[in-house]
N, C-alpha and C positions, 0 to 999 in steps of 0.2 A: 480464501480471502487474499492470500499472498499472490495467487494467480491473477486476480483482478487488478491488484496493484501493479504488477508487472505489465499487464495488458495496457492499462492507462498510461504507464510510463513510456511504452513503445509508441502509443498513439501520440503522446506529447512530443517525442523525438521526431516522428515522421511529420507531424504538423509544423514543427519548428523548421524542419528542412525545407518545406514547401512555402514557408513564409506566413503561416497562419498563427500569428502571435497570441491572439486571444484564445483560440482553441487550445494551443499548446500550454498556455498558462493554466487554463481550467483543468485540462487533463492532468497536468503535473500536480495541481492542488488536490485533485481527487485521489491520485496515486499516493500522495503523501499522507492523506487522512486514512486511506485504507491500510497503508503499511503501519501506521501508528496503532490502529485498532488491532491489526494482526499481532503486533509486538506485545501489546497489553494482554490480549487473550492468551498468547503463548506463555508469557510469564505467569499469568494467573493459573493456567493449567498446570504448569510445572510446579508451582508452589502448592496447589491443592493436591497434586500427586504425592508430593513429599509429606504433606500433613496426613494424608490418608494412610500411607505406609507406616508412619511413625507412631 
């Protein structure tokens, strides 16, 4: 999931460089959502791992 967030972030940067503001904003929004989902799942996985060991 983090890979897709980085891919959309790179797409947003490239689109912004070429002047496609709408596409850049959309790609940046998607990248932000994917990163937040990744962060929540990573934290949940870490916490469940601690609970399972304890």
